[in-house]
C-alpha positions in Angstrom: -0.1 -0.1 0.1 1.4 3.3 -1.0 1.8 6.2 1.9 -1.4 8.0 0.5 -3.4 5.0 1.2 -1.6 4.1 4.2 -2.9 7.3 5.9 -6.5 6.5 4.7 -6.5 3.5 6.1 -5.3 4.6 9.3 -8.1 7.3 9.7 -10.6 4.0 8.7 -8.9 2.6 11.4 -9.8 5.1 13.9 -13.0 5.3 12.8 -13.8 1.6 13.4 -12.0 1.9 17.1 -14.6 4.6 17.7 -17.9 2.5 16.4 -16.8 -0.3 18.6 -16.4 2.3 21.6 -19.6 3.4 20.9 -18.6 6.9 19.6 -20.0 6.5 16.3 -23.2 5.1 14.7 -23.3 2.6 12.1 -24.5 5.3 9.5 -21.4 7.5 10.9 -18.9 4.7 10.5 -20.5 3.5 6.8 -19.9 7.3 5.7 -16.3 7.2 6.5 -15.9 4.0 4.4 -17.8 6.0 1.6 -15.7 8.7 2.2 -12.5 6.7 1.9 -13.7 4.9 -1.6 -13.6 8.1 -3.1 -9.9 9.2 -1.4 -8.1 5.4 -2.1 -5.7 5.4 -5.1 -5.6 2.3 -7.1 -2.1 1.0 -6.0 -2.5 -3.1 -6.4 -2.8 -3.5 -3.0 -6.6 -4.3 -3.7 -7.4 -2.0 -0.2 -10.1 0.0 -2.1 -11.7 -3.0 -2.9 -12.1 -4.3 0.5 -13.5 -0.9 1.7 -16.0 -0.9 -1.1 -17.3 -4.7 -0.1 -17.3 -3.7 3.6 -19.3 -1.0 3.0 -22.1 -2.5 1.1 -21.9 -5.4 4.1 -22.4 -2.8 6.4 -25.3 -1.4 4.0 -27.2 -5.1 4.2 -26.6 -5.2 7.8 -28.2 -1.9 8.3 -31.2 -2.8 6.3 -31.5 -6.5 6.9 -30.5 -7.4 10.4 -32.5 -6.8 13.8 -31.5 -3.6 15.3 -30.4 -5.2 18.8 -28.0 -7.4 16.4 -26.5 -4.8 14.3 -23.8 -3.7 16.1 -22.4 -7.0 16.7 -22.5 -7.8 12.8 -21.0 -4.8 12.0 -18.2 -5.2 14.3 -17.3 -8.9 13.2 -17.5 -7.2 9.5 -15.3 -4.2 10.5 -12.8 -6.8 12.4 -12.3 -8.5 9.1 -11.8 -5.1 7.6 -9.5 -4.0 10.0 -7.2 -6.9 9.6 -7.3 -6.7 5.6 -6.0 -2.7 6.6 -3.3 -4.3 8.2 -2.0 -7.0 6.1 -2.2 -4.6 3.0 -0.2 -2.1 5.1 2.3 -4.7 6.0 2.9 -5.9 2.2 
């Protein structure tokens, strides 16, 4: 991942942590992902695609999962994205 994308990924990781801590709503973390999609450069790391897929999954969670089950489902999906962000940053 290039340096620019690493900065965007770091901001996403912060948004994920804030969501887990209850500081952001599902809509706010989804908005952070949507914003990142437009900022990420195609550097061959595949990070933009990973963020796009995670955002789509959060959209599905928002509209198809019962309200009290949304946060755990979203956190589970965001943990996968965080792992992808970390592994892309290593390479």
